[in-house]
N, C-alpha and C positions, 0 to 999 in steps of 0.2 A: 512695743517693748515686751520682752518675755518676762513672765512672772516667775520668780524663784521661790521655791518652797523652803521656808526657813525652819520648818519643824525638824528637829534632830531625829535622825534615823536610829531606831533601837538596834543595839548590837545583838547578834545571835550568840547566846551563851552555850558553849559546847562542853560536854563531858566526854572524855576518852576512856573507853573500857578496854583494858588490856594494855600493858606497858612493855611488851616484848620488843623484839628487834625492829619490826615494822614501825611500831609507834615511836620508838626512840630515834630511828634513822630518818623517818619521813614525816609522820603525822605531827608530832610535837614541834619539831623545828618549823614546820609549815605555819604554825600559829604565830610565830614571831613576825611573819610577813603578811599576816591576814588583813592588815589595814584597819579601817575604821568600822567595818560592819560585823566583825566577829571577835569573840574573846574566848580564851580557854578558861572555863569556870570550875571544872572538877576533873579529878582523876579517880579511876576505879581499878583496883588491883588487889591481889591477895598477899602481897609482900609489904608489910608496914615500913620496912627500912627503905625499900625502893620508892614507895609512895612519898615518904618524907623527903628523900633526896630530890626526886623529880619535881615535887610541888614547890620546893624551895628554889630550885634552879629556874623553873618556868613561872614562878610567882602565881601559883594556882591556889585560890583561897579554900577550896573544899576538896577533901579526899575521903574515900571510904573503901571498905572491902566489898567483895561480891555479896556478902550477906546483907549489906545495907543499900544495895543498888535500888531496890524498889522505893525505899524511903527517900533517897535522893531524887528520884524521878518525881515523886509527889511533893517535893519541897518547894517547887517553883524557883529553884536556883539554876536550872538548865532548860534550854529550849530544844536542844538536839543532842543526840549521843552518836559518837563515832565509834563503831565496834571494830577495834583493831585486834581482833581475835583470829586465830587460825580457822580456816574454813570448817573443819570438822566441829570445832567448838560452837560455831554459829548454828549448826544443824542439830546438835545435841540438846535435848530438853534439860533445862536446869531445874532442880528440885528446890522448892521453897521449904522453909521450916514447917509451914502448915500443910505440906503434902501436895500442893497443887503444882503441876508441871507447866512451865511456860518457856517459850524461846526468848532469848535476849531481845530480839527486835519486837516481838509481840508485847513484851512487858513495857517497852517504851511507848508503843502505840496505845496501850491501855491507859497510860498516864498522859496521853496527848502530847508526847515528845517525839520529834522526828528521829528516825534511826538511819544512820548511814553505814552501809556494809562495805567492807573492802573486798 
């Protein structure tokens, strides 16, 4: 007889950075079919109106602007980030208020959060 593992699997909590056309057409709708192993936990964008609208539509509990991205990563509310940003944005160094320059993906790695690039 085969032993079944009854331990519930932990869902991977994703944050989506960038809510442009790609995110709205493919990434966010994909989470509605993600099944039991993934959940959309946070949205990051610089437009508060769009953040509110999309977080309500997709029932996402946490949102923030780009300035609060690092705090979200350190909050233990997400396990991975999906960077739905245009390719040039992924290569450009983003400047923190403290003056340090870090790439979006590097900032996720520093917080021990996986980064998925499109």
